[in-house]
All heavy atoms as an XYZ file, in Angstrom:
944
protein
N       4.297    -15.192      7.910
C       2.937    -14.871      8.192
C       2.845    -13.436      8.804
O       1.785    -12.883      8.745
C       2.442    -15.835      9.275
C       2.207    -17.288      8.773
S       1.167    -17.510      7.324
C      -0.418    -16.971      8.081
N       3.881    -12.921      9.260
C       3.897    -11.506      9.738
C       3.551    -10.589      8.654
O       2.795     -9.572      8.852
C       5.171    -11.240     10.479
N       4.082    -10.792      7.479
C       3.760     -9.894      6.308
C       2.373    -10.071      5.929
O       1.733     -9.119      5.507
C       4.745    -10.267      5.244
C       6.132     -9.673      5.262
C       6.981    -10.164      4.084
C       6.124     -8.128      5.200
N       1.653    -11.245      6.023
C       0.386    -11.427      5.702
C      -0.539    -10.569      6.630
O      -1.392     -9.856      6.302
C      -0.041    -12.916      5.724
C      -1.520    -13.122      5.600
C       0.725    -13.676      4.713
N      -0.160    -10.649      7.898
C      -0.939     -9.987      8.958
C      -0.799     -8.381      8.722
O      -1.796     -7.681      8.822
C      -0.405    -10.309     10.325
C      -1.038     -9.563     11.524
C      -2.535     -9.931     11.547
C      -0.356     -9.866     12.739
N       0.412     -7.994      8.333
C       0.589     -6.505      8.124
C      -0.163     -6.035      6.932
O      -0.846     -5.092      6.914
C       2.120     -6.215      7.994
C       2.513     -4.760      7.764
C       2.138     -3.993      9.036
C       4.039     -4.691      7.565
N      -0.059     -6.916      5.802
C      -0.713     -6.582      4.612
C      -2.336     -6.496      4.780
O      -2.980     -5.582      4.385
C      -0.449     -7.669      3.562
C       0.605     -7.216      2.648
C       0.623     -8.154      1.367
N      -0.316     -9.254      1.259
C      -0.075    -10.538      1.324
N       1.091    -10.909      1.594
N      -1.060    -11.467      1.202
N      -2.790     -7.524      5.466
C      -4.253     -7.610      5.669
C      -4.748     -6.531      6.650
O      -5.831     -5.891      6.345
C      -4.678     -9.062      6.214
C      -6.180     -8.997      6.661
C      -4.519    -10.062      5.175
N      -4.033     -6.218      7.663
C      -4.310     -5.104      8.510
C      -4.453     -3.808      7.781
O      -5.359     -2.968      7.953
C      -3.388     -4.986      9.727
O      -3.364     -6.290     10.451
C      -3.825     -3.974     10.764
N      -3.303     -3.486      7.038
C      -3.409     -2.219      6.334
C      -4.372     -2.170      5.253
O      -5.162     -1.093      5.120
C      -1.972     -2.119      5.644
N      -4.719     -3.258      4.582
C      -5.733     -3.382      3.563
C      -7.092     -3.162      4.139
O      -7.922     -2.410      3.616
N      -7.322     -3.756      5.192
C      -8.662     -3.692      5.828
C      -8.969     -2.166      6.453
O     -10.024     -1.658      6.201
C      -8.954     -4.729      6.938
C     -10.113     -4.443      7.820
C      -8.980     -6.066      6.374
N      -7.905     -1.645      6.933
C      -7.984     -0.217      7.397
C      -8.298      0.736      6.227
O      -9.129      1.517      6.355
C      -6.788      0.149      8.208
C      -6.598     -0.505      9.474
C      -6.706      1.689      8.365
C      -5.234     -0.313     10.272
N      -7.616      0.506      5.102
C      -7.810      1.268      3.958
C      -9.278      1.081      3.430
O      -9.931      2.033      3.131
C      -6.783      0.959      2.891
C      -5.383      1.466      3.306
C      -7.229      1.551      1.490
C      -4.353      1.056      2.375
N      -9.712     -0.202      3.398
C     -11.098     -0.387      2.822
C     -12.142      0.184      3.774
O     -13.099      0.623      3.292
C     -11.194     -1.906      2.654
C     -10.465     -2.515      1.486
C     -10.600     -3.947      1.477
C     -10.851     -1.917      0.176
N     -11.999      0.088      5.076
C     -12.822      0.682      6.024
C     -12.870      2.214      5.831
O     -13.913      2.837      5.811
C     -12.420      0.347      7.400
O     -12.393     -1.084      7.607
C     -13.426      0.930      8.484
N     -11.623      2.870      5.646
C     -11.588      4.247      5.377
C     -12.338      4.636      4.177
O     -13.081      5.638      4.179
C     -10.069      4.591      5.230
C      -9.840      6.035      4.722
C      -9.826      6.995      5.793
O      -9.823      6.569      7.028
N      -9.804      8.287      5.492
N     -12.242      3.834      3.097
C     -12.857      4.228      1.851
C     -14.421      4.149      1.933
O     -15.173      5.012      1.478
C     -12.397      3.239      0.625
C     -13.224      3.425     -0.498
C     -10.983      3.683      0.402
N     -14.819      3.061      2.719
C     -16.308      2.924      2.853
C     -16.863      4.048      3.716
O     -17.930      4.651      3.313
C     -16.599      1.547      3.543
C     -18.088      1.522      3.958
C     -16.386      0.450      2.509
N     -16.160      4.470      4.767
C     -16.653      5.616      5.580
C     -16.548      6.941      4.821
O     -17.429      7.744      4.955
C     -15.937      5.666      6.926
C     -16.136      4.460      7.869
C     -15.199      4.686      9.002
C     -17.502      4.522      8.302
N     -15.577      7.079      3.978
C     -15.372      8.316      3.291
C     -16.476      8.511      2.387
O     -17.158      9.520      2.194
C     -13.951      8.331      2.600
C     -13.007      9.206      3.250
C     -11.760      9.245      2.490
O     -11.179      8.228      2.098
N     -11.244     10.424      2.233
N     -16.792      7.498      1.521
C     -17.797      7.590      0.465
C     -19.206      7.653      1.109
O     -20.076      8.205      0.506
C     -17.777      6.443     -0.593
O     -17.771      5.158      0.225
C     -16.508      6.582     -1.319
N     -19.393      7.023      2.233
C     -20.779      7.014      2.813
C     -21.089      8.440      3.369
O     -22.161      8.812      3.397
C     -20.800      5.985      3.915
N     -20.080      9.126      3.802
C     -20.284     10.489      4.460
C     -20.295     11.596      3.435
O     -20.580     12.691      3.754
C     -19.211     10.679      5.472
C     -19.049      9.666      6.474
C     -19.237     10.125      7.880
N     -18.962      8.982      8.751
C     -19.934      8.814      9.744
N     -20.988      9.509      9.856
N     -19.716      7.801     10.558
N     -20.047     11.411      2.168
C     -20.043     12.407      1.164
C     -21.462     12.539      0.598
O     -21.989     11.654      0.097
C     -19.023     12.090      0.067
C     -17.651     12.283      0.433
C     -17.251     13.738      0.535
O     -17.867     14.664      0.012
N     -16.290     14.012      1.474
N     -22.083     13.828      0.712
C     -23.362     14.036      0.109
C     -23.237     14.314     -1.432
O     -24.080     13.696     -2.115
C     -23.964     15.234      0.795
C     -24.288     15.049      2.311
O     -24.429     13.957      2.682
N     -24.255     16.096      2.966
N     -22.289     15.083     -1.807
C     -22.192     15.414     -3.146
C     -20.778     15.257     -3.598
O     -19.933     16.205     -3.663
C     -22.679     16.777     -3.505
C     -22.670     17.086     -4.995
O     -22.800     16.239     -5.802
O     -22.476     18.319     -5.236
N     -20.217     14.033     -3.763
C     -18.810     13.786     -4.077
C     -18.422     14.299     -5.428
O     -19.135     14.218     -6.379
C     -18.665     12.220     -4.051
C     -19.941     11.782     -4.252
C     -20.960     12.724     -3.809
N     -17.219     14.975     -5.490
C     -16.705     15.450     -6.761
C     -15.931     14.301     -7.476
O     -15.481     13.457     -6.889
C     -15.897     16.632     -6.464
C     -16.690     17.836     -5.919
C     -15.868     19.122     -5.744
C     -16.668     20.244     -5.336
N     -17.514     20.131     -4.334
N     -15.663     14.628     -8.677
C     -14.973     13.581     -9.599
C     -13.550     13.288     -9.084
O     -13.210     12.160     -9.047
C     -14.896     13.954    -10.985
C     -14.300     13.082    -11.916
C     -15.119     11.817    -11.915
C     -14.284     13.659    -13.406
N     -12.779     14.305     -8.665
C     -11.503     14.128     -8.086
C     -11.509     13.362     -6.799
O     -10.661     12.444     -6.628
N     -12.469     13.617     -5.917
C     -12.586     12.839     -4.771
C     -12.889     11.373     -5.030
O     -12.284     10.455     -4.397
C     -13.649     13.450     -3.854
C     -14.008     12.642     -2.675
C     -13.235     12.593     -1.539
C     -15.078     11.780     -2.705
C     -13.552     11.896     -0.454
C     -15.420     10.929     -1.650
C     -14.615     11.010     -0.522
N     -13.842     11.084     -5.890
C     -14.158      9.778     -6.259
C     -12.911      8.980     -6.818
O     -12.690      7.877     -6.620
C     -15.275      9.722     -7.170
C     -16.628     10.139     -6.557
C     -17.699     10.145     -7.632
C     -17.044      9.121     -5.571
N     -12.144      9.720     -7.711
C     -11.049      9.076     -8.358
C      -9.944      8.711     -7.309
O      -9.449      7.614     -7.294
C     -10.438      9.988     -9.414
C      -9.245      9.454    -10.076
C      -9.347      8.438    -11.008
C      -7.966     10.005     -9.867
C      -8.217      7.893    -11.607
C      -6.900      9.532    -10.497
C      -7.023      8.500    -11.399
N      -9.665      9.608     -6.457
C      -8.695      9.401     -5.340
C      -9.062      8.296     -4.404
O      -8.338      7.426     -4.101
C      -8.257     10.697     -4.586
C      -7.457     11.739     -5.319
C      -7.374     12.969     -4.397
C      -6.129     11.193     -5.613
N     -10.370      8.329     -4.059
C     -10.831      7.266     -3.175
C     -10.888      5.985     -3.856
O     -10.691      4.895     -3.265
C     -12.329      7.617     -2.728
O     -12.289      8.964     -2.169
C     -12.837      6.737     -1.671
N     -11.256      5.864     -5.147
C     -11.234      4.627     -5.891
C      -9.866      4.029     -5.943
O      -9.611      2.788     -5.800
C     -11.740      4.851     -7.293
C     -11.802      3.617     -8.219
C     -12.730      2.567     -7.753
C     -12.104      4.009     -9.610
N      -8.890      4.892     -6.207
C      -7.416      4.439     -6.200
C      -7.008      3.944     -4.835
O      -6.236      3.020     -4.676
C      -6.479      5.541     -6.698
C      -6.486      5.784     -8.148
C      -5.555      6.982     -8.414
C      -6.009      4.542     -8.951
N      -7.464      4.604     -3.853
C      -7.085      4.312     -2.466
C      -7.747      2.879     -2.192
O      -7.061      2.090     -1.470
C      -7.565      5.430     -1.455
C      -7.035      5.254     -0.082
C      -5.720      5.071      0.126
C      -7.918      5.336      1.034
C      -5.151      4.947      1.440
C      -7.427      5.221      2.265
C      -6.042      5.089      2.556
N      -9.019      2.685     -2.396
C      -9.617      1.414     -2.246
C      -8.942      0.330     -3.059
O      -8.845     -0.827     -2.531
N      -8.602      0.630     -4.266
C      -7.958     -0.403     -5.053
C      -6.546     -0.758     -4.393
O      -6.245     -1.899     -4.408
C      -7.611      0.168     -6.525
O      -8.883      0.528     -7.013
C      -7.034     -0.857     -7.335
N      -5.869      0.281     -3.853
C      -4.604     -0.183     -3.113
C      -4.878     -1.076     -1.908
O      -4.110     -1.943     -1.632
C      -3.876      1.114     -2.712
O      -4.461      1.777     -1.737
N      -6.007     -0.777     -1.266
C      -6.364     -1.587     -0.189
C      -6.646     -2.974     -0.551
O      -6.198     -4.022      0.080
N      -7.352     -3.329     -1.658
C      -7.701     -4.632     -2.121
C      -6.372     -5.196     -2.606
O      -6.117     -6.391     -2.280
C      -8.686     -4.532     -3.349
C      -8.798     -5.868     -3.952
C     -10.073     -4.089     -2.839
N      -5.495     -4.514     -3.254
C      -4.256     -5.088     -3.738
C      -3.367     -5.449     -2.563
O      -2.669     -6.471     -2.601
C      -3.451     -4.060     -4.661
C      -4.034     -4.033     -5.983
C      -5.045     -4.778     -6.435
C      -3.405     -3.182     -6.917
C      -5.572     -4.704     -7.714
C      -3.885     -3.196     -8.279
C      -4.936     -3.810     -8.581
N      -3.379     -4.606     -1.415
C      -2.551     -5.054     -0.269
C      -3.109     -6.255      0.316
O      -2.290     -7.176      0.872
C      -2.540     -3.870      0.676
C      -1.653     -2.683      0.401
C      -1.767     -1.642      1.456
C      -0.253     -3.146      0.206
N      -4.454     -6.472      0.458
C      -4.964     -7.682      1.108
C      -4.576     -8.972      0.241
O      -4.211     -9.917      0.830
C      -6.508     -7.557      1.149
C      -7.182     -8.850      1.451
C      -6.864     -6.468      2.253
N      -4.605     -8.791     -1.118
C      -4.315     -9.861     -1.916
C      -2.804    -10.132     -2.092
O      -2.395    -11.191     -2.490
C      -4.953     -9.695     -3.295
C      -6.511     -9.688     -3.416
C      -6.958     -9.342     -4.786
C      -7.071    -11.015     -2.947
N      -2.084     -8.966     -1.890
C      -0.619     -9.169     -2.169
C      -0.272     -9.012     -3.563
O       0.615     -9.639     -4.036
N      -0.999     -8.219     -4.229
C      -0.801     -7.980     -5.744
C      -0.395     -6.618     -5.890
O      -0.899     -5.576     -5.515
C      -2.153     -8.205     -6.405
C      -2.046     -8.020     -7.933
C      -1.284     -8.840     -8.734
C      -2.775     -7.029     -8.559
C      -1.197     -8.744    -10.040
C      -2.574     -6.741     -9.930
C      -1.836     -7.694    -10.640
N       0.838     -6.620     -6.642
C       1.432     -5.241     -6.863
C       1.721     -4.462     -5.542
O       1.476     -3.215     -5.466
C       0.617     -4.333     -7.884
C       0.545     -4.924     -9.326
C      -0.302     -4.047    -10.059
C       1.824     -5.121     -9.963
N       2.101     -5.168     -4.633
C       2.255     -4.581     -3.195
C       3.098     -3.339     -3.107
O       2.693     -2.522     -2.461
C       2.835     -5.750     -2.245
O       1.995     -6.910     -2.430
C       2.883     -5.324     -0.831
N       4.320     -3.325     -3.811
C       4.992     -2.131     -3.644
C       4.321     -0.838     -4.197
O       4.380      0.195     -3.594
C       6.356     -2.372     -4.427
C       6.556     -3.878     -4.479
C       5.102     -4.361     -4.525
N       3.627     -0.987     -5.328
C       2.956      0.157     -5.873
C       1.699      0.508     -4.985
O       1.473      1.634     -4.763
C       2.400     -0.133     -7.258
C       3.550     -0.375     -8.340
C       2.891     -0.738     -9.645
C       4.332      0.893     -8.441
N       1.003     -0.528     -4.518
C      -0.162     -0.254     -3.616
C       0.244      0.351     -2.413
O      -0.340      1.257     -1.871
C      -0.938     -1.644     -3.398
N       1.409     -0.083     -1.757
C       1.836      0.478     -0.498
C       2.362      1.964     -0.730
O       2.125      2.847      0.145
N       2.959      2.248     -1.950
C       3.398      3.564     -2.160
C       2.214      4.524     -2.249
O       2.245      5.561     -1.694
C       4.244      3.519     -3.457
C       4.773      4.901     -3.838
C       5.766      5.468     -2.865
C       5.399      4.771     -5.259
N       1.196      4.185     -3.053
C       0.090      4.923     -3.171
C      -0.701      5.096     -1.851
O      -1.069      6.282     -1.537
C      -1.013      4.397     -4.184
C      -2.055      5.398     -4.466
C      -2.021      6.589     -5.117
C      -3.301      5.189     -3.724
C      -2.965      7.461     -5.134
C      -4.301      6.055     -3.906
C      -4.184      7.199     -4.620
O      -5.189      8.146     -4.723
N      -0.849      4.056     -0.987
C      -1.477      4.231      0.217
C      -0.783      5.223      1.197
O      -1.376      6.009      1.808
C      -1.602      2.884      0.960
N       0.672      5.098      1.132
C       1.342      5.993      1.966
C       1.288      7.448      1.445
O       1.142      8.425      2.259
C       2.746      5.539      2.133
O       3.504      5.620      0.770
N       1.250      7.651      0.138
C       1.167      9.029     -0.293
C      -0.209      9.580     -0.078
O      -0.353     10.793      0.268
C       1.409      9.002     -1.848
C       2.887      8.759     -2.232
C       2.968      8.699     -3.785
C       3.791      9.881     -1.715
N      -1.247      8.757     -0.264
C      -2.621      9.272      0.039
C      -2.805      9.607      1.551
O      -3.304     10.720      1.839
C      -3.715      8.209     -0.275
C      -5.011      8.654     -0.112
C      -5.788      9.292     -1.105
C      -5.738      8.400      1.070
C      -7.088      9.608     -0.993
C      -6.974      8.780      1.265
C      -7.725      9.428      0.214
O      -9.017      9.786      0.413
N      -2.221      8.714      2.373
C      -2.409      9.045      3.855
C      -1.483     10.233      4.257
O      -1.895     11.019      5.097
C      -1.967      7.842      4.591
O      -2.650      6.666      4.129
C      -2.229      7.956      6.030
N      -0.386     10.462      3.613
C       0.397     11.659      3.787
C      -0.406     12.905      3.365
O      -0.370     13.943      4.031
C       1.802     11.586      3.087
C       2.666     12.701      3.204
C       3.130     12.771      4.706
C       3.911     12.531      2.317
N      -1.102     12.834      2.278
C      -1.899     13.902      1.846
C      -2.977     14.223      2.712
O      -3.366     15.515      2.972
N      -3.604     13.127      3.365
C      -4.710     13.397      4.377
C      -4.008     14.042      5.579
O      -4.535     14.976      6.187
C      -5.408     12.007      4.759
C      -6.203     12.227      5.929
C      -6.207     11.614      3.561
N      -2.836     13.509      6.058
C      -2.174     14.164      7.279
C      -1.735     15.510      7.042
O      -1.836     16.371      8.038
C      -1.038     13.222      7.629
N      -1.453     15.952      5.904
C      -0.942     17.285      5.643
C      -2.100     18.217      5.185
O      -1.869     19.362      4.774
C       0.241     17.327      4.692
C       1.517     16.576      5.177
C       2.540     16.597      4.009
C       2.030     17.215      6.330
N      -3.284     17.700      5.237
C      -4.605     18.431      4.790
C      -4.474     18.768      3.344
O      -5.216     19.697      3.000
C      -4.756     19.630      5.688
O      -4.856     19.256      7.041
N      -3.891     18.049      2.571
C      -3.937     18.222      1.113
C      -5.204     17.666      0.587
O      -5.656     18.099     -0.492
C      -2.664     17.626      0.330
C      -1.406     18.255      0.637
C      -1.166     19.561      1.181
C      -0.148     17.760      0.562
N       0.204     19.819      1.402
C       0.780     18.735      0.959
C       0.322     16.617      0.160
C       2.153     18.492      0.954
C       1.713     16.267      0.102
C       2.597     17.306      0.509
N      -5.584     16.565      1.121
C      -6.773     15.834      0.709
C      -7.921     16.126      1.729
O      -7.774     15.579      2.788
C      -6.600     14.405      0.454
C      -5.452     14.137     -0.619
C      -7.849     13.654     -0.026
C      -4.939     12.768     -0.643
N      -8.988     16.826      1.368
C     -10.073     16.955      2.367
C     -10.765     15.683      2.669
O     -11.221     14.953      1.711
C     -10.981     18.062      1.642
C     -10.739     17.946      0.181
C      -9.262     17.400      0.069
N     -11.162     15.447      3.892
C     -11.865     14.233      4.253
C     -12.878     14.579      5.326
O     -12.862     15.573      5.926
C     -10.827     13.244      4.882
C     -10.050     13.811      6.138
C      -9.998     12.568      3.954
C      -9.333     12.904      6.863
N     -13.947     13.811      5.436
C     -15.022     14.011      6.366
C     -14.385     13.884      7.876
O     -13.398     13.224      8.001
C     -16.004     12.851      6.196
C     -15.752     12.399      4.809
C     -14.229     12.716      4.520
N     -15.087     14.415      8.779
C     -14.568     14.381     10.135
C     -14.473     13.121     10.803
O     -13.568     12.815     11.501
C     -15.385     15.460     10.932
N     -15.469     12.254     10.768
C     -15.520     11.099     11.486
C     -15.139      9.820     10.685
O     -16.001      9.091     10.143
C     -16.858     10.877     12.156
O     -17.830     10.755     11.066
N     -13.808      9.616     10.477
C     -13.291      8.538      9.736
C     -12.145      7.850     10.511
O     -11.768      8.314     11.503
C     -12.943      8.954      8.377
C     -11.863     10.093      8.461
C     -14.062      9.377      7.452
C     -11.216     10.357      7.159
N     -11.689      6.783      9.946
C     -10.695      6.035     10.649
C      -9.353      6.795     10.895
O      -8.820      6.791     11.861
C     -10.358      4.776      9.877
C      -9.299      3.903     10.519
C     -11.549      3.924      9.723
N      -8.941      7.528      9.788
C      -7.731      8.268      9.936
C      -7.943      9.689     10.363
O      -7.390     10.697      9.828
C      -6.954      8.318      8.596
C      -6.545      6.803      8.070
C      -5.958      6.952      6.727
C      -5.663      6.163      9.106
N      -8.881      9.849     11.227
C      -9.317     11.174     11.664
C      -8.245     11.956     12.542
O      -7.424     11.248     13.308
C     -10.562     11.013     12.571
C     -11.202     12.286     13.011
O     -10.953     13.215     12.293
O     -11.986     12.318     13.903
N      -8.179     13.160     12.356
C      -7.357     14.099     13.193
C      -5.921     13.777     13.176
O      -5.185     14.096     14.121
C      -7.882     14.078     14.710
N      -5.538     13.096     12.213
C      -4.132     12.966     11.939
C      -3.430     12.081     12.949
O      -2.223     11.960     12.982
C      -3.381     14.191     11.719
C      -3.762     14.982     10.444
C      -4.058     16.356     10.771
C      -4.519     17.153      9.568
N      -5.912     17.153      9.420
N      -4.162     11.502     13.849
C      -3.604     10.611     14.948
C      -3.141      9.372     14.333
O      -1.988      8.816     14.617
C      -4.609     10.493     16.064
C      -4.893     11.772     16.762
C      -4.167      9.385     17.043
C      -6.018     11.734     17.643
N      -3.917      8.618     13.512
C      -3.611      7.375     12.956
C      -2.859      7.433     11.704
O      -2.308      6.405     11.160
C      -4.929      6.586     12.766
N      -2.685      8.653     11.118
C      -1.980      8.768      9.869
C      -0.482      8.368      9.900
O      -0.065      7.537      8.982
C      -2.031     10.122      9.346
O      -3.347     10.454      9.094
N       0.332      8.623     10.988
C       1.661      8.157     10.932
C       1.789      6.625     11.029
O       2.706      6.020     10.442
C       2.277      8.807     12.251
C       1.388      9.962     12.464
C       0.042      9.628     12.024
N       0.848      6.063     11.773
C       0.887      4.525     11.808
C       0.637      3.940     10.476
O       1.265      2.990     10.069
C      -0.207      3.999     12.773
C       0.244      4.391     14.291
C      -0.927      4.127     15.173
O      -1.921      3.415     14.891
O      -0.756      4.420     16.350
N      -0.381      4.494      9.682
C      -0.704      4.025      8.454
C       0.349      4.313      7.439
O       0.685      3.420      6.577
C      -2.036      4.661      7.932
C      -2.594      4.094      6.743
S      -3.083      2.377      7.016
C      -2.810      1.752      5.400
N       1.077      5.405      7.500
C       2.134      5.806      6.596
C       3.315      4.800      6.852
O       3.882      4.145      5.902
C       2.614      7.215      6.797
C       1.522      8.188      6.301
C       3.932      7.489      6.133
C       1.722      9.664      6.707
N       3.564      4.429      8.133
C       4.631      3.554      8.598
C       4.439      2.181      7.985
O       5.289      1.492      7.487
C       4.900      3.538     10.016
N       3.139      1.698      8.207
C       2.706      0.395      7.656
C       2.900      0.303      6.152
O       3.371     -0.701      5.587
C       1.285     -0.032      8.083
C       1.179     -0.433      9.494
S      -0.344     -1.283      9.869
C      -1.613     -0.047      9.579
N       2.486      1.382      5.434
C       2.475      1.299      3.868
C       3.999      1.345      3.494
O       4.295      0.714      2.556
C       1.704      2.563      3.485
O       0.387      2.527      3.861
N       4.687      2.185      4.167
C       6.179      2.202      3.676
C       6.788      0.902      3.945
O       7.641      0.460      3.176
C       6.852      3.429      4.345
C       6.301      4.761      3.800
C       8.387      3.352      4.197
C       6.860      5.968      4.442
N       6.502      0.318      5.104
C       7.171     -1.037      5.421
C       6.711     -2.012      4.426
O       7.572     -2.828      3.904
C       6.628     -1.498      6.818
N       5.463     -2.057      4.001
C       5.096     -2.998      2.952
C       5.711     -2.708      1.697
O       5.946     -3.553      0.899
C       3.475     -2.964      2.780
C       2.735     -3.736      3.912
C       1.275     -3.328      3.867
C       3.043     -5.240      3.864
N       5.878     -1.523      1.318
C       6.430     -0.979      0.047
C       7.931     -1.588     -0.019
O       8.405     -2.147     -0.994
C       6.446      0.423     -0.123
O       5.133      0.967     -0.125
C       7.113      0.806     -1.452
N       8.711     -1.429      1.065
C      10.081     -1.845      1.159
C      10.179     -3.307      1.379
O      11.188     -4.017      0.803
C      10.761     -1.063      2.290
C      10.827      0.435      2.013
C      11.531      1.186      3.307
C      11.520      0.843      0.743
N       9.367     -3.979      2.100
C       9.456     -5.423      2.410
C       8.969     -6.247      1.348
O       9.431     -7.442      1.110
C       8.849     -5.837      3.757
C       9.436     -5.192      4.946
C       8.505     -5.487      6.162
C      10.829     -5.793      5.197
N       7.902     -5.810      0.647
C       7.322     -6.556     -0.396
C       6.217     -7.487      0.075
O       5.900     -7.425      1.256
N       5.598     -8.303     -0.796
C       4.446     -8.974     -0.369
C       4.581    -10.235      0.490
O       3.687    -10.546      1.182
C       3.896     -9.415     -1.759
C       5.095     -9.543     -2.653
C       6.021     -8.524     -2.042
N       5.773    -10.852      0.438
C       5.941    -12.113      1.215
C       5.624    -13.272      0.406
O       5.253    -13.349     -0.716
N       5.717    -14.444      0.989
C       5.528    -15.736      0.298
C       4.139    -16.101      0.079
O       3.856    -16.746     -0.965
C       6.172    -16.908      1.151
N       3.180    -15.620      0.877
C       1.809    -15.876      0.720
C       1.021    -14.785      0.014
O       0.355    -14.006      0.689
C       1.224    -16.317      2.048
C       1.849    -17.424      2.788
C       2.655    -17.203      3.840
C       1.721    -18.682      2.266
C       3.273    -18.180      4.435
C       2.392    -19.755      2.948
C       3.177    -19.511      3.999
O       3.849    -20.486      4.600
N       1.239    -14.566     -1.271
C       0.594    -13.509     -2.022
C       0.466    -13.870     -3.444
O       0.986    -14.872     -3.921
C       1.553    -12.257     -1.863
O       2.740    -12.514     -2.401
N      -0.349    -12.999     -4.137
C      -0.481    -13.206     -5.570
C       0.820    -12.838     -6.230
O       1.157    -13.599     -7.224
C      -1.651    -12.265     -6.157
C      -1.747    -12.338     -7.539
C      -2.932    -12.654     -5.445
N       1.552    -11.992     -5.803
C       2.823    -11.570     -6.404
C       3.892    -12.754     -6.296
O       4.569    -13.038     -7.287
C       3.538    -10.409     -5.701
C       2.890     -9.099     -6.119
O       2.142     -9.004     -7.119
O       3.202     -8.074     -5.363
N       3.805    -13.536     -5.226
C       4.638    -14.636     -5.060
C       4.298    -15.721     -6.047
O       5.166    -16.427     -6.569
C       4.636    -15.224     -3.669
N       2.994    -15.934     -6.218
C       2.520    -16.871     -7.243
C       2.874    -16.458     -8.722
O       3.222    -17.317     -9.526
C       1.045    -17.076     -7.134
C       0.619    -17.652     -5.751
C       0.953    -19.172     -5.653
N       0.581    -19.599     -4.322
C       1.276    -20.408     -3.633
N       2.334    -20.888     -4.105
N       0.822    -20.802     -2.514
N       2.682    -15.283     -9.056
C       2.970    -14.753    -10.356
C       4.437    -14.731    -10.743
O       4.895    -15.119    -11.812
C       2.292    -13.383    -10.570
C       0.752    -13.343    -10.634
C       0.264    -11.940    -10.773
C       0.289    -14.202    -11.747
N       5.131    -14.122     -9.797
C       6.531    -13.858    -10.105
C       7.559    -14.819     -9.439
O       8.505    -15.123    -10.017
C       6.988    -12.450     -9.679
C       5.949    -11.431    -10.302
C       5.214    -10.606     -9.461
C       5.854    -11.210    -11.691
C       4.282     -9.810    -10.103
C       5.082    -10.288    -12.272
C       4.244     -9.562    -11.472
N       7.133    -15.372     -8.303
C       7.955    -16.301     -7.670
C       9.334    -15.743     -7.204
O       9.697    -14.739     -7.380
N      10.083    -16.687     -6.582
C      11.383    -16.369     -6.154
C      12.355    -16.549     -7.381
O      12.250    -17.491     -8.030
C      11.887    -17.183     -4.962
C      11.078    -16.869     -3.799
C      11.545    -17.706     -2.601
N      10.696    -17.439     -1.430
C      11.349    -17.143     -0.244
N      12.633    -17.095     -0.137
N      10.521    -16.911      0.746
N      13.235    -15.732     -7.513
C      14.262    -15.885     -8.579
C      15.651    -16.064     -7.962
O      15.992    -15.397     -6.987
C      14.205    -14.594     -9.512
C      12.940    -14.347    -10.099
C      12.669    -15.213    -11.351
N      11.502    -14.773    -12.049
C      10.370    -15.434    -11.989
N      10.254    -16.466    -11.289
N       9.388    -15.051    -12.763
N      16.357    -16.948     -8.569
C      17.701    -17.190     -8.094
C      18.616    -16.456     -9.094
O      18.647    -16.493    -10.252
C      18.098    -18.672     -8.201
C      19.508    -18.943     -7.709
C      19.855    -20.407     -7.631
O      18.912    -21.220     -7.710
O      21.026    -20.742     -7.618
N      19.534    -15.567     -8.428
C      20.406    -14.842     -9.265
C      21.778    -15.472     -9.320
O      22.378    -15.792     -8.231
C      20.560    -13.337     -8.621
C      19.192    -12.699     -8.637
C      21.562    -12.498     -9.366
C      19.187    -11.291     -7.870
N      22.169    -15.826    -10.463
C      23.482    -16.468    -10.624
C      24.534    -15.478    -11.203
O      24.242    -14.940    -12.227
C      23.306    -17.608    -11.549
C      24.666    -18.354    -11.733
C      22.309    -18.642    -10.983
N      25.590    -15.253    -10.438
C      26.591    -14.344    -10.924
C      27.689    -15.157    -11.472
O      28.361    -15.914    -10.874
C      27.061    -13.360     -9.790
C      25.888    -12.645     -9.198
C      28.164    -12.508    -10.217
C      26.183    -11.890     -7.937
N      27.835    -14.988    -12.769
C      28.971    -15.751    -13.421
C      30.371    -15.326    -12.979
O      30.592    -14.188    -12.696
C      28.769    -15.445    -14.900
C      28.104    -14.245    -14.947
C      27.277    -14.079    -13.695
N      31.180    -16.376    -12.764
C      32.497    -16.062    -12.282
C      33.423    -15.764    -13.548
O      33.235    -16.475    -14.530
C      33.117    -17.317    -11.459
O      33.112    -18.478    -12.363
C      32.335    -17.506    -10.221
N      34.205    -14.896    -13.457
C      35.100    -14.566    -14.515
C      36.415    -15.434    -14.384
O      37.002    -15.493    -13.288
C      35.529    -13.025    -14.600
C      34.319    -12.208    -14.840
C      34.704    -10.732    -14.896
C      33.643     -9.814    -15.177
N      34.102     -8.439    -15.234
N      36.757    -16.000    -15.459
C      37.994    -16.841    -15.352
C      39.186    -15.727    -15.773
O      39.164    -15.099    -16.838
C      38.030    -17.897    -16.241
O      37.857    -17.512    -17.684
N      40.135    -15.654    -14.956
C      41.201    -14.777    -15.171
C      42.241    -15.486    -15.983
O      42.755    -16.543    -15.584
C      41.725    -14.213    -13.872
C      40.828    -13.472    -13.035
C      41.478    -12.887    -11.833
N      40.505    -12.201    -11.056
C      40.832    -11.338    -10.189
N      42.193    -11.102     -9.898
N      39.946    -10.682     -9.517
N      42.660    -14.751    -16.989
C      43.751    -15.316    -17.811
C      45.061    -14.858    -17.248
O      45.257    -13.711    -16.866
C      43.589    -14.853    -19.258
O      43.662    -13.449    -19.405
N      45.985    -15.751    -17.175
C      47.365    -15.294    -16.653
C      48.000    -14.344    -17.515
O      47.785    -14.317    -18.773
C      48.073    -16.636    -16.729
C      47.265    -17.611    -17.547
C      46.018    -17.090    -17.685
N      48.651    -13.367    -16.921
C      49.206    -12.295    -17.641
C      50.634    -12.821    -18.221
O      51.337    -13.664    -17.626
C      49.656    -11.130    -16.738
C      48.370    -10.516    -16.328
C      48.682     -9.243    -15.423
C      47.490     -8.465    -15.006
N      47.663     -7.403    -14.194
N      50.909    -12.386    -19.481
C      52.090    -12.920    -20.056
C      53.318    -11.994    -19.635
O      53.280    -10.873    -19.642
C      51.979    -12.950    -21.620
O      50.746    -13.738    -21.885
């Protein structure tokens, strides 16, 4: 359940960020809309637990871009002033590395797999 909580928290923060970003833009450019759409999609995917490693990777890269001022953002948003950016980067990287968990779309689609390593029978040396 901890992974569900982490996924939902990160996803809701991302979705809140996207709503505030798009609401504050008077004349959004195509690049901004594209990046924001991808960021929002990663938030939805994190909430659902679908393609979690890819969604977490994109969320961490986007937030890193905001923290390093590569991606311009409005002043009054959730990840404002680079204070919350390290926390969001840490949550996104943790989700990327830990995966979606048992309660996710990924778990339903791909499930757990048992890896069977065959044993080699050694032949006696002559």
